[in-house]
C-alpha positions as semicolon CSV with decimal commas, in nm:
position;residue;x (nm);y (nm);z (nm)
1;M;6,329;12,530;-4,599
2;S;6,314;12,725;-4,274
3;G;6,055;12,658;-4,003
4;I;5,838;12,959;-4,084
5;A;5,848;12,881;-4,457
6;G;5,739;12,523;-4,389
7;E;5,455;12,645;-4,170
8;L;5,350;12,889;-4,442
9;A;5,344;12,609;-4,701
10;G;5,128;12,396;-4,472
11;V;4,887;12,683;-4,410
12;R;4,862;12,749;-4,785
13;R;4,776;12,384;-4,846
14;A;4,507;12,407;-4,578
15;F;4,360;12,722;-4,736
16;A;4,353;12,542;-5,072
17;Q;4,115;12,281;-4,930
18;P;3,751;12,318;-5,043
19;T;3,641;12,364;-4,681
20;L;3,837;12,686;-4,635
21;T;3,775;12,808;-4,990
22;L;3,404;12,793;-4,911
23;L;3,446;12,987;-4,586
24;H;3,697;13,234;-4,733
25;Q;3,480;13,371;-5,017
26;R;3,276;13,690;-4,989
27;Q;2,939;13,513;-5,022
28;A;3,020;13,239;-4,772
29;A;2,745;13,338;-4,528
30;V;2,476;13,319;-4,799
31;V;2,604;12,988;-4,938
32;I;2,625;12,827;-4,593
33;T;2,273;12,948;-4,511
34;I;2,132;12,797;-4,832
35;F;2,309;12,467;-4,766
36;R;2,172;12,449;-4,411
37;E;1,821;12,539;-4,521
38;A;1,809;12,300;-4,819
39;F;1,989;11,990;-4,691
40;G;1,929;12,015;-4,316
41;R;2,149;11,831;-4,069
42;N;2,106;11,486;-4,230
43;N;2,231;11,582;-4,581
44;V;1,924;11,430;-4,744
45;P;1,977;11,389;-5,123
46;I;1,774;11,642;-5,325
47;P;1,668;11,593;-5,690
48;T;1,859;11,826;-5,920
49;A;1,557;12,017;-6,054
50;R;1,420;12,071;-5,704
51;L;1,749;12,209;-5,571
52;H;1,776;12,447;-5,869
53;A;1,431;12,584;-5,783
54;Q;1,508;12,603;-5,409
55;V;1,830;12,797;-5,470
56;E;1,646;13,055;-5,682
57;E;1,368;13,088;-5,420
58;H;1,613;13,127;-5,129
59;L;1,814;13,388;-5,316
60;A;1,496;13,581;-5,396
61;E;1,399;13,584;-5,025
62;V;1,748;13,696;-4,919
63;R;1,747;13,967;-5,187
64;A;1,408;14,088;-5,060
65;A;1,555;14,109;-4,708
66;G;1,809;14,365;-4,831
67;E;2,117;14,153;-4,906
68;T;2,303;14,268;-5,217
69;D;2,616;14,049;-5,242
70;L;2,457;13,731;-5,380
71;P;2,558;13,462;-5,631
72;T;2,449;13,546;-5,986
73;G;2,295;13,321;-6,249
74;S;2,019;13,063;-6,255
75;G;1,987;12,789;-5,996
76;R;2,141;12,539;-6,236
77;E;2,444;12,761;-6,308
78;I;2,500;12,829;-5,937
79;C;2,484;12,459;-5,850
80;Q;2,732;12,380;-6,126
81;R;2,974;12,638;-5,983
82;W;2,932;12,479;-5,641
83;M;3,009;12,140;-5,795
84;R;3,331;12,278;-5,944
85;G;3,418;12,410;-5,599
86;Q;3,375;12,053;-5,460
87;W;3,091;12,155;-5,229
88;L;2,817;11,965;-5,413
89;V;2,826;11,626;-5,579
90;R;2,573;11,492;-5,829
91;S;2,496;11,119;-5,846
92;L;2,216;10,871;-5,913
93;D;1,993;10,744;-5,635
94;E;1,842;10,395;-5,610
95;G;1,557;10,497;-5,841
96;G;1,791;10,621;-6,114
97;R;1,720;10,993;-6,051
98;E;1,992;11,256;-6,047
99;V;2,032;11,401;-5,697
100;Y;2,261;11,651;-5,523
101;T;2,435;11,587;-5,192
102;L;2,681;11,790;-4,990
103;T;3,044;11,681;-4,998
104;S;3,239;11,616;-4,681
105;H;3,415;11,953;-4,730
106;A;3,083;12,142;-4,730
107;Q;2,956;11,947;-4,429
108;Q;3,276;12,022;-4,241
109;A;3,231;12,393;-4,314
110;L;2,871;12,377;-4,189
111;E;2,987;12,200;-3,875
112;L;3,256;12,462;-3,811
113;V;3,008;12,748;-3,850
114;K;2,761;12,570;-3,624
115;N;3,022;12,520;-3,352
116;L;3,128;12,884;-3,372
117;A;2,766;12,996;-3,344
118;R;2,710;12,781;-3,035
119;D;2,797;12,934;-2,699
120;R;3,054;12,725;-2,514
121;A;3,304;12,779;-2,235
122;T;3,672;12,746;-2,309
123;L;3,749;12,579;-1,975
124;S;3,517;12,400;-1,736
125;E;3,504;12,125;-1,478
126;H;3,319;11,900;-1,723
127;R;3,591;11,932;-1,988
128;I;3,872;11,862;-1,743
129;A;3,679;11,560;-1,607
130;T;3,621;11,438;-1,962
131;I;3,991;11,464;-2,045
132;L;4,089;11,282;-1,725
133;G;3,835;11,007;-1,784
134;T;3,937;10,962;-2,146
135;V;4,307;10,942;-2,060
136;R;4,232;10,697;-1,777
137;R;4,021;10,471;-2,000
138;F;4,272;10,495;-2,286
139;N;4,557;10,394;-2,054
140;A;4,353;10,106;-1,910
141;E;4,289;9,966;-2,256
142;A;4,634;10,029;-2,413
143;N;4,882;9,981;-2,126
144;P;5,114;9,690;-2,218
145;D;5,183;9,606;-1,851
146;R;4,942;9,337;-1,727
147;G;4,987;9,436;-1,363
148;A;4,923;9,803;-1,442
149;R;4,601;9,717;-1,625
150;V;4,480;9,503;-1,334
151;G;4,563;9,783;-1,090
152;L;4,371;10,039;-1,295
153;L;4,068;9,810;-1,319
154;N;4,076;9,737;-0,946
155;A;4,093;10,108;-0,865
156;E;3,796;10,180;-1,093
157;I;3,595;9,893;-0,945
158;A;3,670;10,015;-0,592
159;R;3,566;10,371;-0,681
160;L;3,237;10,257;-0,834
161;Q;3,168;10,018;-0,544
162;A;3,224;10,297;-0,292
163;E;2,991;10,532;-0,480
164;R;2,725;10,260;-0,506
165;D;2,747;10,181;-0,133
166;R;2,725;10,551;-0,049
167;L;2,405;10,592;-0,251
168;V;2,255;10,268;-0,114
169;D;2,320;10,389;0,242
170;G;2,112;10,699;0,173
171;A;2,386;10,955;0,133
172;E;2,318;11,288;-0,035
173;L;2,267;11,263;-0,413
174;V;2,482;11,537;-0,562
175;G;2,312;11,684;-0,869
176;A;2,482;11,824;-1,175
177;T;2,512;12,201;-1,195
178;E;2,375;12,402;-1,485
179;D;2,725;12,483;-1,613
180;Y;2,819;12,115;-1,605
181;M;2,505;12,018;-1,799
182;L;2,557;12,297;-2,052
183;E;2,915;12,192;-2,123
184;G;2,811;11,827;-2,144
185;F;2,534;11,898;-2,396
186;T;2,771;12,119;-2,595
187;E;3,034;11,848;-2,627
188;L;2,769;11,585;-2,706
189;L;2,620;11,802;-2,983
190;S;2,970;11,864;-3,122
191;L;3,034;11,490;-3,145
192;V;2,697;11,420;-3,308
193;S;2,740;11,707;-3,558
194;A;3,069;11,559;-3,680
195;L;2,910;11,228;-3,783
196;P;2,763;11,332;-4,125
197;S;3,094;11,467;-4,254
198;D;3,277;11,153;-4,133
199;F;3,035;10,928;-4,320
200;A;3,055;11,151;-4,628
201;R;3,436;11,119;-4,635
202;V;3,409;10,738;-4,633
203;E;3,144;10,754;-4,906
204;E;3,361;10,984;-5,121
205;R;3,661;10,757;-5,071
206;F;3,463;10,462;-5,207
207;A;3,345;10,675;-5,501
208;T;3,710;10,760;-5,578
209;I;3,804;10,392;-5,566
210;R;3,515;10,311;-5,802
211;G;3,636;10,568;-6,056
212;E;3,990;10,433;-6,038
213;I;3,868;10,076;-6,088
214;L;3,667;10,175;-6,396
215;A;3,970;10,358;-6,536
216;A;4,192;10,054;-6,475
217;F;3,942;9,824;-6,649
218;R;3,917;10,054;-6,951
219;A;4,294;10,091;-6,979
220;E;4,345;9,711;-6,969
221;D;4,709;9,765;-6,873
222;R;4,680;9,522;-6,581
223;P;4,519;9,178;-6,549
224;P;4,163;9,184;-6,405
225;G;4,272;8,970;-6,111
226;Q;4,534;9,226;-6,012
227;V;4,275;9,506;-6,028
228;I;4,037;9,311;-5,804
229;D;4,313;9,226;-5,555
230;D;4,410;9,593;-5,541
231;Y;4,049;9,693;-5,469
232;L;4,015;9,439;-5,188
233;A;4,340;9,558;-5,032
234;R;4,240;9,926;-5,054
235;A;3,890;9,859;-4,918
236;D;4,037;9,672;-4,622
237;A;4,288;9,951;-4,560
238;L;4,011;10,210;-4,583
239;M;3,816;10,032;-4,309
240;T;4,112;9,980;-4,076
241;A;4,384;10,239;-4,147
242;T;4,181;10,561;-4,173
243;Q;3,994;10,751;-3,905
244;E;3,677;10,764;-4,115
245;G;3,689;10,390;-4,181
246;R;3,732;10,308;-3,813
247;A;3,438;10,535;-3,731
248;F;3,231;10,352;-3,992
249;E;3,324;10,012;-3,848
250;G;3,238;10,135;-3,498
251;A;2,899;10,261;-3,612
252;F;2,834;9,933;-3,794
253;A;2,917;9,735;-3,479
254;L;2,687;9,961;-3,277
255;L;2,388;9,909;-3,505
256;R;2,439;9,533;-3,508
257;D;2,403;9,525;-3,127
258;D;2,037;9,581;-3,039
259;G;2,127;9,617;-2,672
260;L;2,368;9,905;-2,740
261;V;2,114;10,082;-2,963
262;T;1,845;10,049;-2,697
263;Q;2,087;10,169;-2,430
264;L;2,181;10,469;-2,643
265;R;1,815;10,564;-2,692
266;E;1,738;10,528;-2,321
267;D;2,042;10,733;-2,217
268;L;1,954;11,011;-2,461
269;T;1,594;11,009;-2,341
270;A;1,707;11,033;-1,978
271;L;1,939;11,326;-2,057
272;L;1,670;11,512;-2,248
273;E;1,420;11,459;-1,963
274;H;1,661;11,614;-1,710
275;P;1,504;11,912;-1,530
276;L;1,773;12,145;-1,669
277;A;1,763;12,017;-2,028
278;D;1,472;12,236;-2,144
279;R;1,638;12,550;-2,008
280;I;1,987;12,505;-2,155
281;T;1,905;12,341;-2,492
282;S;1,690;12,462;-2,778
283;D;1,420;12,266;-2,960
284;A;1,650;12,214;-3,259
285;E;1,929;12,078;-3,039
286;R;1,694;11,838;-2,861
287;A;1,562;11,717;-3,197
288;E;1,921;11,667;-3,315
289;L;2,004;11,451;-3,013
290;R;1,684;11,246;-3,047
291;G;1,774;11,165;-3,407
292;T;2,126;11,042;-3,330
293;V;2,050;10,676;-3,403
294;R;1,869;10,767;-3,722
295;L;2,160;10,992;-3,825
296;V;2,409;10,708;-3,780
297;R;2,181;10,465;-3,964
298;D;2,137;10,699;-4,262
299;G;2,510;10,759;-4,296
300;L;2,574;10,387;-4,271
301;D;2,318;10,316;-4,545
302;R;2,480;10,567;-4,780
303;V;2,827;10,422;-4,727
304;L;2,701;10,067;-4,780
305;A;2,521;10,178;-5,098
306;Q;2,841;10,334;-5,233
307;R;3,038;10,023;-5,146
308;S;2,772;9,810;-5,317
309;R;2,818;10,019;-5,632
310;V;3,190;9,938;-5,630
311;T;3,114;9,568;-5,583
312;A;2,854;9,583;-5,861
313;T;3,114;9,737;-6,094
314;L;3,350;9,448;-6,026
315;K;3,074;9,190;-6,068
316;E;2,954;9,341;-6,393
317;Y;3,305;9,340;-6,537
318;I;3,375;8,983;-6,427
319;V;3,042;8,853;-6,561
320;S;3,052;9,043;-6,890
321;R;3,418;8,979;-6,970
322;D;3,456;8,640;-7,136
323;A;3,788;8,561;-7,307
324;V;3,631;8,289;-7,526
325;R;3,354;8,524;-7,635
326;D;3,607;8,797;-7,711
327;R;3,802;8,558;-7,934
328;E;3,481;8,453;-8,113
329;L;3,393;8,819;-8,174
330;E;3,742;8,885;-8,310
331;Q;3,713;8,588;-8,549
332;T;3,369;8,706;-8,665
333;L;3,500;9,055;-8,737
334;R;3,789;8,910;-8,934
335;Q;3,546;8,700;-9,142
336;V;3,336;9,011;-9,208
337;E;3,649;9,197;-9,314
338;S;3,746;8,910;-9,547
339;E;3,403;8,899;-9,708
340;L;3,408;9,277;-9,744
341;M;3,740;9,265;-9,927
342;T;3,604;8,992;-10,156
343;W;3,294;9,201;-10,232
344;M;3,500;9,513;-10,300
345;A;3,721;9,321;-10,543
346;G;3,424;9,252;-10,775
347;T;3,241;9,589;-10,754
348;G;3,301;9,945;-10,860
349;P;3,424;10,229;-10,638
350;R;3,072;10,374;-10,592
351;A;2,883;10,048;-10,534
352;T;2,657;10,034;-10,228
353;H;2,486;9,755;-10,040
354;D;2,214;9,809;-9,779
355;V;2,276;9,611;-9,463
356;P;2,006;9,624;-9,191
357;L;2,144;9,702;-8,848
358;L;1,889;9,473;-8,682
359;P;1,708;9,164;-8,812
360;A;1,350;9,201;-8,928
361;R;1,086;9,182;-8,659
362;T;0,861;8,877;-8,664
363;G;0,487;8,951;-8,665
364;I;0,253;8,705;-8,492
365;E;-0,126;8,739;-8,497
366;H;-0,299;8,743;-8,159
367;L;-0,504;8,432;-8,089
368;R;-0,791;8,423;-7,841
369;E;-0,729;8,178;-7,561
370;R;-1,071;8,194;-7,396
371;F;-1,413;8,206;-7,559
372;H;-1,746;8,321;-7,428
373;D;-1,940;8,071;-7,218
374;P;-2,312;8,147;-7,180
375;A;-2,310;7,966;-6,845
376;D;-2,099;8,247;-6,700
377;D;-2,388;8,493;-6,741
378;V;-2,654;8,288;-6,556
379;L;-2,797;8,484;-6,263
380;P;-2,782;8,324;-5,918
381;E;-3,101;8,208;-5,747
382;R;-3,296;8,472;-5,562
383;I;-3,250;8,493;-5,188
384;G;-3,565;8,428;-4,992
385;H;-3,700;8,661;-4,722
386;P;-3,689;8,485;-4,380
387;D;-3,938;8,560;-4,104
388;P;-3,799;8,834;-3,869
389;E;-3,960;8,655;-3,574
390;D;-3,724;8,358;-3,623
391;A;-3,410;8,572;-3,574
392;P;-3,240;8,509;-3,236
393;P;-3,214;8,810;-3,000
394;L;-2,871;8,975;-3,002
395;S;-2,718;9,247;-2,783
396;M;-2,493;9,526;-2,904
397;A;-2,191;9,352;-2,744
398;D;-2,270;9,032;-2,936
399;L;-2,294;9,226;-3,261
400;V;-1,964;9,403;-3,199
401;A;-1,795;9,071;-3,109
402;Q;-1,911;8,916;-3,437
403;G;-1,832;9,223;-3,645
404;G;-1,531;9,322;-3,849
405;P;-1,191;9,436;-3,722
406;R;-1,170;9,736;-3,490
407;L;-0,945;9,942;-3,711
408;A;-0,944;10,253;-3,495
409;E;-0,825;10,068;-3,183
410;L;-0,574;9,860;-3,381
411;R;-0,436;10,177;-3,544
412;E;-0,389;10,340;-3,200
413;R;-0,208;10,035;-3,062
414;L;0,010;10,013;-3,373
415;D;0,108;10,382;-3,352
416;A;0,177;10,349;-2,978
417;S;0,410;10,054;-3,040
418;L;0,600;10,242;-3,312
419;A;0,644;10,543;-3,083
420;S;0,774;10,342;-2,785
421;L;1,143;10,297;-2,698
422;A;1,117;9,919;-2,754
423;P;0,879;9,876;-3,052
424;A;0,751;9,537;-3,160
425;G;0,953;9,369;-3,432
426;S;0,659;9,240;-3,637
427;L;0,281;9,231;-3,656
428;G;0,281;8,892;-3,483
429;E;0,470;9,026;-3,183
430;L;0,229;9,320;-3,162
431;F;-0,070;9,085;-3,187
432;D;0,053;8,875;-2,893
433;T;0,058;9,186;-2,668
434;L;-0,310;9,273;-2,732
435;E;-0,590;9,187;-2,491
436;P;-0,830;8,900;-2,588
437;P;-1,108;9,128;-2,730
438;L;-0,852;9,261;-2,983
439;R;-0,715;8,915;-3,069
440;R;-1,014;8,780;-3,261
441;P;-0,936;8,604;-3,589
442;V;-1,078;8,899;-3,780
443;E;-0,829;9,133;-3,609
444;V;-0,550;8,950;-3,796
445;F;-0,703;9,077;-4,120
446;G;-0,733;9,422;-3,961
447;L;-0,361;9,438;-3,886
448;L;-0,275;9,312;-4,235
449;H;-0,512;9,575;-4,377
450;L;-0,333;9,853;-4,187
451;A;0,005;9,718;-4,295
452;A;-0,101;9,712;-4,661
453;D;-0,241;10,066;-4,630
454;R;0,101;10,184;-4,511
455;D;0,283;9,996;-4,792
456;W;0,456;9,750;-4,559
457;T;0,565;9,429;-4,726
458;S;0,584;9,081;-4,579
459;E;0,872;8,837;-4,597
460;E;0,823;8,560;-4,851
461;D;1,011;8,281;-4,672
462;A;0,921;8,352;-4,309
463;V;0,590;8,295;-4,127
464;E;0,479;8,366;-3,774
465;A;0,194;8,239;-3,559
466;F;-0,107;8,452;-3,458
467;A;-0,279;8,295;-3,153
468;A;-0,635;8,427;-3,198
469;V;-0,917;8,408;-2,940
470;R;-1,277;8,373;-3,061
471;P;-1,564;8,552;-2,880
472;D;-1,675;8,218;-2,727
473;G;-1,330;8,170;-2,569
474;S;-1,195;7,908;-2,808
475;T;-0,855;7,963;-2,965
476;R;-0,719;7,922;-3,314
477;T;-0,362;7,969;-3,436
478;F;-0,296;8,110;-3,783
479;A;0,032;8,092;-3,976
480;V;0,073;8,428;-4,151
481;P;0,368;8,560;-4,357
482;R;0,588;8,764;-4,125
483;T;0,548;9,142;-4,170
484;P;0,832;9,332;-3,996
485;L;0,756;9,675;-3,852
486;P;0,971;9,965;-3,974
487;D;1,244;10,105;-3,753
488;P;1,115;10,423;-3,577
489;D;1,445;10,608;-3,637
490;R;1,442;10,593;-4,016
491;P;1,317;10,912;-4,194
492;D;1,157;10,718;-4,479
493;R;0,915;10,511;-4,268
494;P;0,585;10,473;-4,447
495;D;0,374;10,549;-4,138
496;R;0,495;10,903;-4,074
497;P;0,234;11,125;-3,907
498;D;0,197;11,361;-4,204
499;R;0,031;11,081;-4,404
500;P;-0,324;11,022;-4,278
501;D;-0,473;10,677;-4,320
502;R;-0,748;10,645;-4,576
503;P;-1,088;10,593;-4,418
504;Q;-1,189;10,230;-4,440
505;G;-1,521;10,064;-4,383
506;E;-1,587;9,779;-4,141
507;T;-1,586;9,430;-4,292
508;R;-1,793;9,135;-4,188
509;A;-1,628;8,835;-4,017
């Protein structure tokens, strides 16, 4: 095959990929727009019935705007065609509901369209500096010559030391130009936009492995141990030998290091607070950069869930498959067949015998376990009316100090902690940061009340200490089940602002 023929074959294979088939069709602009509007940038799973309705509504709005070349059929039929095109995938979520998600091919097409729609320079000082820095760092980490590595590190240390000394001595602080900042934000957004499709490719690879494992188990042409060994080898190769797997491992290592996550949040915050950031980035781009940690965490959760499904498939097969039980079942079926042949030998050709599929259900009458006790209905003694003159004088401050929890102030402090860059890890850590008037014993119940109102659950095996301060200055320490606070970067946190707290009344200490 000549060179041009080989190139043509490679290009044809590329055009046969679902990514380019999506972009090559006549209705590509409408389909991409619906995908971006429905799934957003995080590829949030959508229940099947809801996506069918959304597709029909979006098509009606586009048709009303004057567009004529639109997909035909109901929302269900259109989504099924998109599934056949490998742009949508239907699966079950943790609750057992059928949901749609975008495939890695569709996300790659969305990313390509987004990059083409974004203004960017083809050549700039920032890009050349990025290439030089990347090559320098790559060489410093991969050079096999020990002396060369030491020389590169010494040169970098000297350069950084000279820059530090120059700034300490009061030299001029050279600011970044607008073009430099624009190119930097463009490259950063391009890197962040590629994360969802990378995670989706790893997730789809695990789904493929799961299907192959199920097929191998059903075929029973190989021993179960060989199937399991093959899965472990392929899973290890997926995490180490593919670009998507290495990206997944890097993201997993990042999220396990709290210091790196905090540093990433602080660096992104500093970049977005730059004086030029508001002028060269849009609101959507700033929101995309702020949600980088949450984006990585969501993709990581989906990959881990898919990998857990593969592990659950192996576990279910290993637990359910019992060679002894299979032999007992085979012997039982042979006995049934023998008895059936004996019965048929003494009956006519049209004889029948009713055999219940399930044994008869046993009926048990309900017995009362507790009988009425007249002593339970005796009224308590009446409360006497004391003399008002005997009541001690109290000020408003004394009444407030002896009253119930200050829910409004506790709710403000709780929301402020969740919105900070370094939120508290649990209710106990938040309680220790409060001032003494908000650390009364009754405030412990106030925090637990707010946590229960937001559907936060406590850990069963872990407790933490709440060092409370009474109004008279005495202290008391309470051991309370540890209630962790949700991560502020997760989209499914139960304390999101669009859910107002139910009004609660004050309780008495």
